[in-house]
ZAVEX-167948 format. One record per atom (N, C-alpha, C, O, CB): x, y, z; residue in three letters. Coordinates in steps of 0.2 Angstrom, whole numbers, plus 5000, padded with zeros to 4 digits. Glycine has a CB too. Layout:
BEGIN
XYZALA...
//
This chain:
BEGIN
538261675486UNK538261625492UNK537961615496UNK538261625501UNK538461635495UNK537361575498UNK537161565504UNK537361525511UNK537061465512UNK536861545503UNK537861555514UNK538061525519UNK537561505528UNK537761495533UNK538761555519UNK537261515526UNK536561525531UNK536561435535UNK536561375531UNK535561565525UNK536661435540UNK536361365543UNK535561345544UNK535361295546UNK536461355550UNK535161405541UNK534261405544UNK533961425538UNK533461405537UNK533961465551UNK534461455533UNK533761475526UNK534161425521UNK534761405521UNK533761585522UNK533661415517UNK533861385511UNK533861415507UNK534261415502UNK533561325509UNK533261465506UNK533261515498UNK532761545502UNK532461525506UNK532961495490UNK532861625496UNK532161665498UNK532161705491UNK532461685486UNK532261735505UNK531761735491UNK531361765486UNK531061835489UNK530461845492UNK530761715486UNK531461905487UNK531161945487UNK530461975481UNK530461965475UNK531761995488UNK529961985484UNK529262025480UNK528962065482UNK528862065488UNK528861985479UNK528562115478UNK528262175478UNK527662145481UNK527362095480UNK528262225470UNK527362195485UNK526562185486UNK526062245487UNK526462285489UNK526462135493UNK525662265486UNK525462305488UNK525862395487UNK525562445490UNK525362285493UNK526362395484UNK526962435483UNK527362435488UNK527762485489UNK526762495482UNK527262355493UNK527962365498UNK528262315499UNK527862265500UNK527962395505UNK528962295500UNK529462235499UNK529262185504UNK529262205510UNK530162255499UNK529262125503UNK529162075506UNK529662015505UNK530062015500UNK528462065504UNK529761985509UNK530161905510UNK529861865509UNK529461855513UNK530461895515UNK530061815506UNK529961745505UNK530261685506UNK530461665500UNK529661735500UNK530461655512UNK531061615514UNK530961545515UNK530361525516UNK531161645521UNK531361505513UNK531161425515UNK531761405520UNK532361415519UNK531161365507UNK531661385524UNK532161335529UNK532161305527UNK531861275523UNK532061315534UNK533061295531UNK533261185529UNK532861145532UNK532761155538UNK534061145531UNK532761095529UNK532361035533UNK532661005541UNK532260975544UNK532460975527UNK533261025543UNK533561025548UNK533261045554UNK533261015560UNK533961045547UNK532961105553UNK532961155557UNK532161165560UNK531561165558UNK533261225553UNK532261175567UNK531561185570UNK531261245568UNK531561295568UNK531561175577UNK530461235568UNK529961295563UNK529761315570UNK529561285575UNK529261265556UNK529761385568UNK529361415574UNK528661365575UNK528561325572UNK529161505572UNK528261385581UNK527761345581UNK527261405578UNK527361465579UNK527661315588UNK526561385575UNK526261415571UNK526461415565UNK526061425560UNK526161475573UNK527261395561UNK527461425555UNK527461355550UNK527261305552UNK528261455556UNK527761365544UNK527861305540UNK528561305537UNK528961355538UNK527261315535UNK528861245534UNK529561285531UNK529561335525UNK530061355522UNK530161225528UNK529161355523UNK529061415521UNK528761465525UNK528261455528UNK528661415517UNK529061525526UNK528661595529UNK528861655525UNK529461675523UNK528961605537UNK528361695523UNK528261755521UNK528161795525UNK527661785529UNK527961765518UNK528561885525UNK528261915529UNK528561995526UNK528962005522UNK528361885535UNK528262045529UNK528162105524UNK528862145528UNK528962145535UNK527362145525UNK529262175524UNK529862225526UNK529562285531UNK529762295536UNK530262265518UNK529062315527UNK528662375527UNK529062415525UNK529162465528UNK528362395533UNK529462415518UNK529862465515UNK529562485508UNK529162445506UNK530562435513UNK529662555506UNK528962545501UNK529462525496UNK530062535497UNK528362625498UNK529262505490UNK529362455483UNK529762515479UNK529562515473UNK528562425479UNK530362555480UNK530762585474UNK531262525472UNK531362465474UNK531262665476UNK531462565469UNK532062505464UNK532762505467UNK533062445466UNK532162535457UNK533062565470UNK533462585476UNK533362535483UNK533762495484UNK533362665479UNK532962525486UNK532762495491UNK532462415487UNK532462365491UNK532162545495UNK532362405483UNK532162335483UNK533062305480UNK533162245480UNK531362335476UNK533362345477UNK534162305475UNK534362305483UNK534762255484UNK534762355467UNK534462345490UNK534862355496UNK534362285500UNK534562245504UNK534762455500UNK533862285497UNK533562205502UNK533862145498UNK534162095500UNK532362185502UNK533762155492UNK534162065488UNK534762055491UNK534862005492UNK534462065479UNK535162125492UNK535862115493UNK535562065501UNK535662005501UNK536362205493UNK535262105506UNK535262075514UNK534662045514UNK534162065517UNK535362115520UNK534562005510UNK533961955510UNK534061895513UNK533561865516UNK533661925503UNK534661865514UNK534761805517UNK534861835524UNK534561795529UNK535361765514UNK535261895528UNK535261905535UNK534461935537UNK534361925543UNK535961965539UNK534061965534UNK533261985534UNK532961935539UNK532761935544UNK532861985527UNK533061865532UNK532861805534UNK532961775540UNK532461775544UNK533061775530UNK533661755543UNK533661755548UNK533461785553UNK533061755557UNK533861745549UNK533561845555UNK533261915557UNK532761875558UNK532861835562UNK533161985552UNK531961875555UNK531561875555UNK531461785559UNK531161775564UNK531361905550UNK531761755556UNK531661685560UNK531761645565UNK531561595566UNK531761655559UNK532361705569UNK532661705575UNK532261745581UNK532261725587UNK533261735573UNK531961795578UNK531461835580UNK530761775582UNK530561765587UNK531261885575UNK530561755577UNK529861715577UNK529861645582UNK529361625586UNK529761675569UNK530561625581UNK530761595587UNK530861615594UNK530961575599UNK531261575587UNK530961675594UNK531061685603UNK530161695606UNK529861685611UNK531761775604UNK529761745599UNK529261765602UNK528761715601UNK528261725605UNK529161815599UNK528661665598UNK528461605598UNK528261545603UNK527761525606UNK528661605595UNK528861515603UNK529261465608UNK528961505615UNK528561475618UNK530261465608UNK529261555615UNK529061585623UNK528461595625UNK528361595631UNK529261655625UNK527961595618UNK527161605620UNK527461675623UNK527561685629UNK526661535626UNK527561725619UNK527461775622UNK526661825618UNK526861875615UNK528261815621UNK526061795618UNK525861815615UNK525561895611UNK525261925606UNK525661775617UNK525761925619UNK525662005615UNK525962005608UNK525662035604UNK526062065619UNK526361975606UNK526862005602UNK526861965594UNK527061985589UNK527661995605UNK526361895596UNK526461855587UNK525861895587UNK525461915591UNK526361745585UNK525961895578UNK525361935575UNK524861885571UNK525061825570UNK525661985570UNK524361895570UNK523961855565UNK524261835559UNK523861805556UNK523461885563UNK524761845555UNK524961805550UNK525761795551UNK526261815547UNK524761825543UNK525861775557UNK526361725560UNK525761665562UNK526261625563UNK526661765568UNK525361635562UNK525061565563UNK524661545557UNK524461485556UNK524661565570UNK524561605553UNK523961575549UNK524061525543UNK523461505541UNK523561625545UNK524661505540UNK524561465537UNK524661405541UNK524261355540UNK524861475531UNK525261385547UNK524761355550UNK524361305554UNK524461255556UNK524561345548UNK523861355553UNK523061355557UNK522961325552UNK522861265553UNK522661425558UNK522961345545UNK522561305539UNK522961225536UNK522661175534UNK522661355532UNK523561245538UNK523961175535UNK523661115539UNK523561065537UNK524861175535UNK523461135546UNK523161075552UNK522561065551UNK522361005552UNK523161105560UNK522261105549UNK521461095548UNK521561025539UNK521160985538UNK520961205547UNK522061045533UNK521861005530UNK521960935530UNK521760905525UNK522061025526UNK522260905536UNK522060845535UNK521460815535UNK521460765531UNK522360815539UNK520960845538UNK520160835536UNK519860845531UNK519160835531UNK519960865540UNK520260875526UNK520060905522UNK520160845514UNK520660815513UNK520560965523UNK519560845512UNK519660775505UNK520260775499UNK520560725496UNK518960775500UNK520260875498UNK520560855491UNK520960935492UNK520860975497UNK519860835481UNK521560945487UNK522060995489UNK521961055484UNK522461085484UNK522860975490UNK521461065481UNK520961115476UNK520461145483UNK520261195480UNK520461065469UNK520261135487UNK520061145494UNK520661185497UNK520561245496UNK519861075497UNK521161175499UNK521761195504UNK521761255498UNK521361305497UNK522661135507UNK522161225492UNK522261305489UNK521761365490UNK521961415491UNK522261305483UNK521061345488UNK520661385485UNK520761435494UNK520961495493UNK519861345482UNK520661425500UNK520661425506UNK521561495506UNK521661545509UNK520661325510UNK521861465503UNK522561515504UNK522361565501UNK522461615503UNK523361485501UNK522261565497UNK522161605491UNK521561665495UNK521561725495UNK521861555482UNK521161635496UNK520661665502UNK520961725509UNK520661775510UNK520461605506UNK521561685511UNK521761705516UNK522361765514UNK522461795518UNK522061635520UNK522661775507UNK522961815505UNK522661865503UNK522861915504UNK523261795501UNK521961855498UNK521661905497UNK521161945500UNK520961995498UNK521461895492UNK520961895506UNK520461955509UNK520461965517UNK520262015521UNK519661935507UNK520861905520UNK521061915528UNK521961945528UNK521962005531UNK520861835533UNK522461915527UNK522761945527UNK522762035528UNK522862065534UNK522961925524UNK522562065520UNK522862125521UNK522362155526UNK522462215526UNK522962155516UNK521862135530UNK521362165535UNK521762165542UNK521862205546UNK520562115535UNK522062095542UNK522162055550UNK522962045551UNK523262055556UNK521561965551UNK523462015543UNK524062005545UNK524462035550UNK524861995553UNK524362025540UNK524262095550UNK524862135554UNK524562135560UNK525062125564UNK525062215551UNK523962135564UNK523762125569UNK523962085574UNK523662035575UNK523362105568UNK524262105578UNK524462055585UNK523862045588UNK523362085589UNK525062085592UNK523861965589UNK523061915590UNK522861945597UNK522261955597UNK523161805592UNK523161965602UNK522661985606UNK522062055606UNK521562065609UNK522861995609UNK522462095600UNK522162185598UNK521362145595UNK520762165598UNK522762235587UNK521362095591UNK520962085587UNK520162085592UNK519962045596UNK521262015585UNK519762135589UNK519162125593UNK518662125588UNK518762135582UNK519062165598UNK518062125592UNK517262095588UNK517162155584UNK516762145579UNK516462085594UNK517462215583UNK517262275581UNK517662275574UNK517462305569UNK517362335587UNK518262235576UNK518862235571UNK518362195564UNK518162225559UNK519562175574UNK518262125565UNK517762075564UNK516962095559UNK516762065555UNK517662055572UNK516862155561UNK516162155559UNK516362225554UNK516062235549UNK515462165566UNK517062275555UNK517262315551UNK517362275544UNK517062285539UNK517762355554UNK517862225544UNK518062165539UNK517162125537UNK516962145531UNK518662095544UNK516862085540UNK516162095534UNK515862135532UNK515462125528UNK515762075534UNK515962175534UNK515662255530UNK516062295524UNK515862335519UNK515662335536UNK516962255525UNK517162295520UNK516962225512UNK516962235506UNK518362315523UNK516862155515UNK516762115510UNK516262095507UNK516162065502UNK516962065512UNK515762155512UNK514862145510UNK515062185501UNK514762165496UNK514262215517UNK515462225503UNK515462295496UNK515562245489UNK515362265483UNK516362365498UNK515962185491UNK516062165483UNK515362145479UNK515262135473UNK516562095482UNK514862135485UNK514062115482UNK514162025482UNK513861995477UNK513762165472UNK514562005487UNK514661925485UNK514061925489UNK513761965493UNK515461875487UNK513761835488UNK513261785492UNK513361795501UNK513861815504UNK513561705489UNK512961765502UNK513261745508UNK513561665509UNK513961645513UNK512961755512UNK513361635504UNK513861575504UNK514561585499UNK514861525497UNK513461505502UNK514861635497UNK515461655497UNK515661665502UNK516161635505UNK515561695494UNK515361745507UNK515761765511UNK515661695517UNK516061695522UNK515461855513UNK515361655517UNK515461585521UNK516161555521UNK516461535526UNK514961525517UNK516461565515UNK517061515516UNK517661585515UNK518161575512UNK517161445509UNK517661625518UNK517961685518UNK517861675527UNK518361675531UNK517761745513UNK517461675528UNK517261695535UNK517661625541UNK517761625547UNK516261705535UNK517661565536UNK517961505538UNK518761505541UNK519161485546UNK517761465532UNK518861565534UNK519661545537UNK519961585540UNK520561575543UNK520161535533UNK519561655541UNK519761695547UNK519561645555UNK519861645561UNK519261795545UNK518861625552UNK518761575561UNK519361535561UNK519561525567UNK518061515562UNK519561495556UNK520161425557UNK520661465562UNK520561455568UNK520661405548UNK520961505560UNK521561535561UNK521361565570UNK521661555575UNK521761605555UNK520861605570UNK520661635577UNK520561575583UNK520761585589UNK519861685577UNK520161505580UNK520161455583UNK520661405587UNK520661375592UNK519961425580UNK521261425579UNK521861395582UNK522361405588UNK522761365591UNK522161405578UNK522261495589UNK522561545590UNK522261525599UNK522561535604UNK522361615586UNK521561495598UNK521261495607UNK521461415606UNK521961405610UNK520261515609UNK521361395604UNK521661305604UNK522461305608UNK522661275612UNK521861275595UNK522761355604UNK523661365607UNK523861405611UNK524461425612UNK524161375602UNK523161445615UNK523361485621UNK523661565620UNK523761605624UNK523861445624UNK523761555613UNK523961645611UNK523261685613UNK523461735615UNK524161665601UNK522661685612UNK522161695614UNK521761685619UNK521561625619UNK522061695611UNK521461715624UNK520961675630UNK520361675628UNK520061625630UNK520961705637UNK519961715623UNK519261705620UNK519361725613UNK519661775610UNK518661755625UNK518861675610UNK518961725603UNK518361765602UNK517761755604UNK519161665596UNK518561825597UNK518161885596UNK517661865589UNK517161895587UNK518761955594UNK517861805586UNK517461785581UNK516861735582UNK516561715577UNK517661775578UNK516661725588UNK516261715592UNK515561745593UNK515061715594UNK516361725595UNK515761785592UNK515261855596UNK514961865591UNK514361895591UNK515561925600UNK515261845582UNK515061875577UNK514561835572UNK514661775570UNK515761885574UNK514061855570UNK513561815567UNK513861795559UNK513861835555UNK512861855568UNK513961755558UNK514461745550UNK513661755546UNK513761795541UNK515061635549UNK513061735545UNK512361765542UNK512361855542UNK512561885547UNK511561745546UNK512161875536UNK511961925539UNK511561965531UNK511661935526UNK512561975542UNK511062025532UNK510962065527UNK511162085523UNK510862105518UNK510762095527UNK511862095523UNK512462125521UNK512562085513UNK512562115507UNK513262115527UNK512462025513UNK512761985508UNK512161975503UNK511661945506UNK512961925511UNK512061975497UNK511761935491UNK511461885494UNK511761855498UNK512161915485UNK510961885492UNK510361785494UNK510761765488UNK511061795484UNK509061785491UNK510761695488UNK510961645481UNK510561655477UNK509961685479UNK510861565482UNK510761645471UNK510361655465UNK509861575466UNK510061515466UNK510961675457UNK509061595465UNK508861545463UNK508761505459UNK508461515454UNK508761555462UNK508961445459UNK509061395454UNK508661385450UNK508961385444UNK509161335457UNK507861385450UNK507361385446UNK507361435439UNK507161415434UNK506761405450UNK507761495440UNK507861555435UNK508461525429UNK508461535423UNK508261635440UNK508961475432UNK509561465430UNK509561415424UNK510061405420UNK509961455434UNK509161385425UNK509061325417UNK509061345411UNK508961405410UNK508261285416UNK509361295404UNK509161295399UNK508561265397UNK508461205398UNK509561275397UNK508161305395UNK507761255393UNK507461195387UNK507861195382UNK507461285393UNK507161165386UNK507361115382UNK507261145375UNK507661115371UNK506961065383UNK506861175373UNK507061205367UNK507761255367UNK507861275361UNK506561235366UNK508061265371UNK508761295369UNK509361255370UNK509861275369UNK508961345372UNK509161185373UNK509561135371UNK509461105367UNK510061075366UNK509661095375UNK509061095363UNK508961075356UNK509361115350UNK509661095345UNK508261075355UNK509261185352UNK509661245348UNK510561235347UNK510861235342UNK509461315352UNK510861235354UNK511261225355UNK511561145352UNK511961135347UNK511161235360UNK511261105356UNK511361035350UNK511461015343UNK511860975340UNK510860995350UNK510961065340UNK510861055333UNK511161105328UNK510961115322UNK510161045331UNK511561145333UNK511861205330UNK512261185322UNK512761145323UNK512461245336UNK512261205317UNK512361205310UNK513061255310UNK512961305312UNK511761225306UNK513861225307UNK514161275307UNK514561285303UNK515161315303UNK514461285313UNK514161235296UNK514661245290UNK514561335286UNK514161375286UNK514361175283UNK514961335284UNK515161385281UNK515761435285UNK515961485283UNK514561425279UNK515861395291UNK516461445295UNK517061435294UNK517361385292UNK516461435303UNK517361495294UNK518161495294UNK518361415298UNK518061405304UNK518561575298UNK518961365296UNK519161335300UNK519161315308UNK519061275313UNK519561345298UNK519361395307UNK519561385317UNK518861405322UNK518761405328UNK520361465319UNK518461445316UNK517761445320UNK517361385319UNK516861385322UNK517361495318UNK517461335316UNK517161285314UNK517561225320UNK517161185323UNK517361265305UNK518161235321UNK518461195324UNK518261195333UNK518161155337UNK519061215321UNK518261245332UNK517861285340UNK517261265342UNK517161245347UNK517761375340UNK516661275337UNK516061245336UNK515861165335UNK515261135336UNK515961265331UNK516361145334UNK516261065333UNK516661045343UNK516461005347UNK516861035324UNK516961085342UNK517261065351UNK516661075357UNK516561035361UNK517861135353UNK516261135357UNK515761155361UNK515161095359UNK514961075364UNK515461225359UNK514961085354UNK514361055352UNK514661005355UNK514461005361UNK514061065346UNK514860965354UNK515260885355UNK515160905364UNK514860875368UNK516260865350UNK515560955366UNK515460955374UNK514960945377UNK514960895382UNK515561005376UNK514260985376UNK513760995375UNK513260935377UNK512860935381UNK513861015370UNK513460895372UNK513260835372UNK513260795377UNK512760765380UNK513460805368UNK513960785379UNK513860765385UNK513760795391UNK513460755395UNK514160735387UNK513760845392UNK513560885399UNK512660895399UNK512260895405UNK513960985399UNK512360915393UNK511560915393UNK511360825395UNK510960805399UNK511260945383UNK511760775390UNK511460725390UNK511660655395UNK511360605396UNK511460715384UNK512160685398UNK512260635404UNK512260665411UNK512360635416UNK512960605403UNK512160755411UNK512160775418UNK512960775422UNK512960775428UNK511660735423UNK513560765419UNK514260765422UNK514260825423UNK513960865420UNK514860745418UNK514860855429UNK515060905430UNK515560935426UNK516060895425UNK515160895436UNK515660995424UNK516061025420UNK516761005419UNK517061005413UNK515961085423UNK517060985428UNK517760975429UNK517760905427UNK518160875423UNK517960985437UNK517260875428UNK517360775425UNK517360765419UNK517460705416UNK516760715428UNK516960825414UNK516960805406UNK517860845405UNK518460825403UNK516060855399UNK517760885407UNK518560895404UNK519060855406UNK519560865403UNK518960965407UNK519060805411UNK519560755414UNK519360685407UNK519660645404UNK519260725425UNK519060695406UNK518560625400UNK519160615395UNK519360665391UNK517560655395UNK519360535395UNK519960495393UNK519360465387UNK518760455389UNK520460435400UNK519760455381UNK519360405376UNK519260335379UNK518760305377UNK519960405368UNK519560295383UNK519660245387UNK519060255391UNK518860205392UNK520260255391UNK518660305393UNK518260295397UNK517660305396UNK517260325400UNK518460305400UNK517560295389UNK516960285383UNK517060205379UNK517360185375UNK517060365377UNK516460185383UNK516260125380UNK515760115374UNK515160095375UNK516160075385UNK515960135368UNK515260155362UNK514960045361UNK514460025359UNK515760205349UNK515360015363UNK515159935363UNK514659915368UNK514259875367UNK515759895363UNK514659955375UNK514259935380UNK513560015381UNK513060015384UNK514859925387UNK513860055376UNK513560125380UNK513560155386UNK513060175389UNK512960115379UNK514160155389UNK514460185394UNK514860245396UNK515360225394UNK514760165395UNK514860275397UNK515460305400UNK515560325409UNK515160355413UNK515360365396UNK516260285409UNK516460285415UNK516860355418UNK517460365416UNK516760225416UNK516360395423UNK516660465426UNK516960405432UNK516660355434UNK516060545428UNK517660445434UNK518160425437UNK518660495441UNK518960485446UNK518560385433UNK518560535437UNK518960595439UNK518560665438UNK517960675437UNK519560605434UNK518960715439UNK518860785437UNK519460835439UNK519860835444UNK518160805440UNK519260885436UNK519960955437UNK519460995439UNK518961005437UNK520361005430UNK519761015446UNK519461085447UNK519961105451UNK520361085456UNK518661085451UNK520061205447UNK520461225448UNK521161195448UNK521561185453UNK520361255452UNK521261175442UNK521961155439UNK522261095441UNK522861075440UNK522361195440UNK521861055446UNK522161005448UNK521760935446UNK521160925448UNK522261025454UNK521960895443UNK521660815440UNK521560775448UNK521960735451UNK522360765433UNK521260795448UNK520960705454UNK520360685456UNK519860725454UNK521160715463UNK520160645459UNK519460595457UNK518960655458UNK519160715459UNK519360535463UNK518160615456UNK517660665457UNK517560695464UNK517960675469UNK517160645454UNK516960735465UNK516660775471UNK516760745476UNK517160755481UNK515760795471UNK516460665474UNK516260615479UNK516560565480UNK516360525484UNK515860605478UNK517260565477UNK517760495478UNK517460455476UNK517460405479UNK518160465484UNK516960475471UNK516560355468UNK516960385461UNK517260435459UNK515160325467UNK516660315459UNK516760295449UNK516060285448UNK515660245452UNK517460205445UNK515760325444UNK514960305443UNK515060295435UNK515560315432UNK514360365445UNK514460245431UNK514560235426UNK513860255424UNK513460225428UNK514860165425UNK513760315417UNK513260325415UNK513060295408UNK513460295403UNK513360385417UNK512360275407UNK512160265400UNK512260305396UNK512060365397UNK511560235399UNK512560265390UNK512860355384UNK511960325378UNK511860275375UNK514260325376UNK511660365378UNK511060355374UNK511460355368UNK512060375368UNK510460425375UNK510960335361UNK511160325354UNK511460395353UNK512060415353UNK510660315348UNK510860445353UNK511160505351UNK511860555355UNK511960615354UNK510460535351UNK512160525359UNK512660555363UNK513160505361UNK513760525363UNK512460555372UNK513160445358UNK513460405355UNK513760405349UNK514360375346UNK513260375357UNK513160435345UNK513360485337UNK513760525338UNK514360525335UNK512860535334UNK513460575342UNK513960625343UNK514760635342UNK515060665338UNK513860645348UNK514960575350UNK515360555352UNK515760525347UNK516360525347UNK515260525356UNK515460485342UNK516060465336UNK516160515333UNK516760535333UNK515960415332UNK515760535329UNK515960595326UNK516460655327UNK516860685323UNK515360625326UNK516360655334UNK516860715336UNK517560675337UNK517960705336UNK516560765343UNK517760615339UNK518160575338UNK518560605333UNK519060635333UNK517960515338UNK518060565327UNK518460585322UNK518460645317UNK518660635311UNK518460545318UNK518260725319UNK518560755320UNK519160795325UNK519560845323UNK518160755319UNK519060775329UNK519660805335UNK520460745335UNK520960745338UNK519260805345UNK520260705332UNK520660645328UNK520960695323UNK521560685322UNK520260565325UNK520860725320UNK520960735316UNK521460825314UNK521560855309UNK520360715314UNK521560855320UNK521660925323UNK522060915328UNK522360965330UNK521160955326UNK522060855330UNK522860855337UNK523160805338UNK522860755335UNK522760875345UNK523560795340UNK524160735340UNK524060695343UNK524160645342UNK524760735340UNK523760715349UNK523560675356UNK522860645356UNK522360685355UNK523660735364UNK522760595358UNK522160535356UNK521860525363UNK521260495364UNK522560465352UNK522260565371UNK522060525375UNK521460555378UNK520960515378UNK522560505379UNK521360625379UNK520860655381UNK520160675376UNK520160665370UNK521160705382UNK519760685379UNK519060675374UNK519260765371UNK519460775365UNK518060665381UNK519160815377UNK518960885374UNK519760915376UNK519660945381UNK518260925378UNK520360915374UNK520860915374UNK520760975373UNK520160995373UNK521260875370UNK521461045372UNK521761095369UNK522061075365UNK522361015366UNK522261135373UNK521961105358UNK522061055349UNK522861085351UNK523261035351UNK521461095339UNK522961135352UNK523761135350UNK524161075353UNK524661055350UNK524061205351UNK524061045360UNK524361015365UNK523960965367UNK524460915367UNK524461055371UNK523560935368UNK523060885368UNK523060865375UNK522860805377UNK523260825364UNK523360925380UNK523360905387UNK522560945390UNK522561005388UNK524160925391UNK522160935393UNK521560925397UNK521361005399UNK521761005404UNK521560875404UNK521161055398UNK521161105401UNK521261105409UNK521361065413UNK520661115399UNK521361175412UNK521461175418UNK520861195421UNK520761195428UNK522061205420UNK520461215417UNK519961265421UNK519361275414UNK519461275408UNK520461335424UNK518561295418UNK518361295412UNK518061365408UNK517661375403UNK517961235412UNK518461405411UNK518561485409UNK518561505400UNK518161535397UNK519261515413UNK519261475397UNK519361465392UNK518861425387UNK518861435381UNK519961445393UNK518361385390UNK518061345387UNK517361405385UNK517261435380UNK517961285391UNK517061405391UNK516761465392UNK517061545386UNK516661555382UNK516761475400UNK517361565387UNK517561615385UNK517461605378UNK517061635374UNK518061645388UNK517961575375UNK518161575369UNK517661535365UNK517561545359UNK518761555369UNK517261475367UNK516761445366UNK516061425366UNK515661415362UNK516861425367UNK516061425372UNK515261435374UNK514661505372UNK514161505369UNK515461445382UNK514961555376UNK514761625375UNK514761625368UNK514261635365UNK515261685378UNK515361635363UNK515061645356UNK514361595353UNK513861615348UNK515661645352UNK514461545355UNK513861485353UNK513261525354UNK512761515351UNK513861415357UNK513261565359UNK512561555365UNK512461635362UNK512161675366UNK512661535376UNK512761675357UNK512761745353UNK512261725348UNK511661735347UNK513661785349UNK512761675346UNK512561655340UNK511761645337UNK511461665333UNK512761595340UNK511761615342UNK510961585344UNK510461615349UNK509961585351UNK510961495346UNK510761685351UNK510361735353UNK509761685361UNK509161675362UNK509761775344UNK510361675365UNK510161635369UNK510461645378UNK511061625380UNK510161565366UNK509961685380UNK510461715386UNK511061685391UNK510861645394UNK510061725390UNK511661705393UNK512061665396UNK511561645403UNK511161685405UNK512761685398UNK511761585404UNK511861535410UNK512561485412UNK512861445409UNK511361485408UNK512561495416UNK513361445419UNK513361365414UNK512861335412UNK513261415430UNK514061365413UNK514061295409UNK513861245413UNK513361205412UNK514861265408UNK514161255419UNK513861205424UNK512961195426UNK512861145430UNK514161235429UNK512561245423UNK511761245424UNK511661185419UNK511061165420UNK511361315423UNK512061155413UNK511961115409UNK511761055415UNK511161035414UNK512461105403UNK512161035421UNK511860985425UNK511260975426UNK510860925425UNK512061005429UNK511061045430UNK510361075433UNK509861035428UNK509460995430UNK510261155432UNK510061065419UNK509561065416UNK509360985413UNK508860975410UNK509661115412UNK510060945415UNK509760875412UNK509560845418UNK509360785417UNK510260825407UNK509460865423UNK508960825430UNK508260855430UNK507760815432UNK509260855440UNK508160905426UNK507560945427UNK507360915421UNK506860875421UNK507561035426UNK507660935417UNK507160885410UNK507060815409UNK506660785405UNK507460905403UNK507460775414UNK507360715413UNK506760725418UNK506260695416UNK507960675415UNK506760745423UNK506060735426UNK505560755424UNK505060725427UNK506060745431UNK505360815419UNK505060835417UNK504660785411UNK504060795410UNK505360895416UNK505260725408UNK504860675406UNK504760615406UNK504560575402UNK504960685402UNK504860615414UNK504460555417UNK505160485419UNK505060425420UNK503860535408UNK505860525419UNK506360475421UNK506160475427UNK505760515429UNK507060495420UNK506460435430UNK506560415439UNK506860465441UNK507460475438UNK506760345442UNK506760485447UNK506960515449UNK507860475455UNK508360505457UNK506360555451UNK507660415455UNK508260375457UNK508860375451UNK509460385453UNK507960295458UNK508460365443UNK508760355437UNK509460395438UNK509960385439UNK508360385431UNK509060455439UNK509260525438UNK509760535442UNK510360555441UNK508860585440UNK509560525449UNK510260525454UNK510860495455UNK511360505458UNK510060525459UNK510660435450UNK511360405447UNK511760405442UNK512360385443UNK511360355447UNK511560435437UNK511860475433UNK512360525435UNK512960525434UNK511260495431UNK511860585440UNK512260635442UNK512760625450UNK513060675453UNK511660685443UNK512860545452UNK513160525456UNK512960545464UNK513360545469UNK513660545454UNK512360575465UNK512060585469UNK511960515474UNK511760465471UNK511660605466UNK512160515481UNK511960455486UNK511260455487UNK510960405487UNK512360465492UNK510860515488UNK510060515490UNK509760545483UNK510060575478UNK509860575497UNK509160515484UNK508760575480UNK508560645481UNK508260685477UNK508260555478UNK508660635488UNK508360705491UNK508860755488UNK508660815487UNK508260715501UNK509460735488UNK509860805485UNK509860805479UNK510160855476UNK510460825486UNK509560775475UNK509360775466UNK508860825466UNK508860875462UNK509060715461UNK508160805470UNK507860835470UNK507760895474UNK507260935473UNK507560805471UNK508060905480UNK507960965482UNK508461035479UNK508261085479UNK508060965488UNK509161015475UNK509561075473UNK509661055465UNK510061095462UNK510361075478UNK509361025462UNK509361005455UNK508861005450UNK508861035444UNK509460945455UNK508260965453UNK507560965450UNK507261035448UNK507561085449UNK507160925455UNK506761045445UNK506661105443UNK505661085445UNK505261085440UNK507061125433UNK505461065450UNK505061035453UNK504261065449UNK503861025447UNK505161035461UNK504361115449UNK503761185447UNK503561165437UNK503061195434UNK504261305448UNK504061135434UNK503861145428UNK503761075428UNK503861045422UNK504261185422UNK503661025433UNK503560955431UNK502960935427UNK502660985427UNK503560915438UNK502560895424UNK502060875420UNK501560835427UNK501660775429UNK502460835413UNK500760895429UNK500560875433UNK499960805431UNK499860755434UNK500260935436UNK499860825426UNK499260775421UNK499660705422UNK499360665425UNK499060795411UNK500260695419UNK500660635420UNK500760625427UNK500360575429UNK501260645417UNK500960655433UNK500860635437UNK500060605443UNK500060565447UNK501260675439UNK499660635440UNK498760635442UNK498960565438UNK498460535440UNK497960715439UNK499060545435UNK498760485429UNK499260425434UNK499060375436UNK498960505418UNK499860445434UNK500260395439UNK500060365448UNK500260315451UNK501060455440UNK499560415450UNK499460405456UNK498560385455UNK498260375460UNK499760475461UNK498260385449UNK497760345450UNK497760265447UNK497460225445UNK497260365448UNK498460275449UNK498560185448UNK498360175457UNK498060115458UNK499760155445UNK498460215462UNK498460205469UNK497660185469UNK497460145473UNK498760275473UNK497360215466UNK496260185466UNK496260145464UNK495660115463UNK495560225463UNK
//
């Protein structure tokens, strides 16, 4: 029985062969500066069965002692005794208010726990030096990640250290002396090599799955219909996963894109806007065919591309890619490129075929044509003869 005046609950768990505690404070209890109602810490005890059982019996007492120690350290601003892990969650939480979406916050928490805390968690704040950050930067580079991916990890570390400086836990911020950009990290992939060609697109959209088993046929029907939306609207993968049949107006020939699923969370679109994408006849016929096929295989009628046995939307695209998309590419001997690159392909092929960039930008949900042109359109494949004919009009 828990008779503690401060601790609501405690969980004992193992991480990296060491026993940790994860406890929650009662709502009426004062929270140590730099913390939330949920606090985690390491017991520095090797995870054995005997030690686990012993700590399980003492977990309330251990959590209470940790809480009161934090209160003494942080409230008295004994900076030399405050560790990185004592303030990191509060630092990220404080920055959350300026962030548009919860999924971004979850990503930063994952980065904090996987990439930052193992190096800096047990360090006292004044002890963190530029050389420690450089060593961590080198460690991160060994995974072969791109500069843009490292930038997210860098942000998490910088945010916590900025918070420490803002609250007078450190006088100077050591990360201010370290350059974020480094030759250690891989250059970001050149998008001009990541498009599906028009021939590859047609092979995927015209795939014939006759003669397959019922299970394989079902997968093929799903991904071919999914790719019709992807290639012919330029919608983001998460937006397609979130589509409901109510979003599709067959009479007016429009698809309403107002939601997206990203990292398991159903939310608004990336830009927090609602847009209507024209549905060409080819897409309309493909979706009408898929509606008949899918309704015959699932009891749920809400989502356009649901999990067949539950009717719920997919939480992430990995299952779609691994079980449906990659097998189709292998069948057609088409090199794998990201499913998201169907969006780039839509923009590029549309521009190559003379569709105006403002129209393409509207379909993609871009507020400016500049974004479409810079990041999505493969300008090297434009028809320069057609462009020359248009420019002749100036004369």
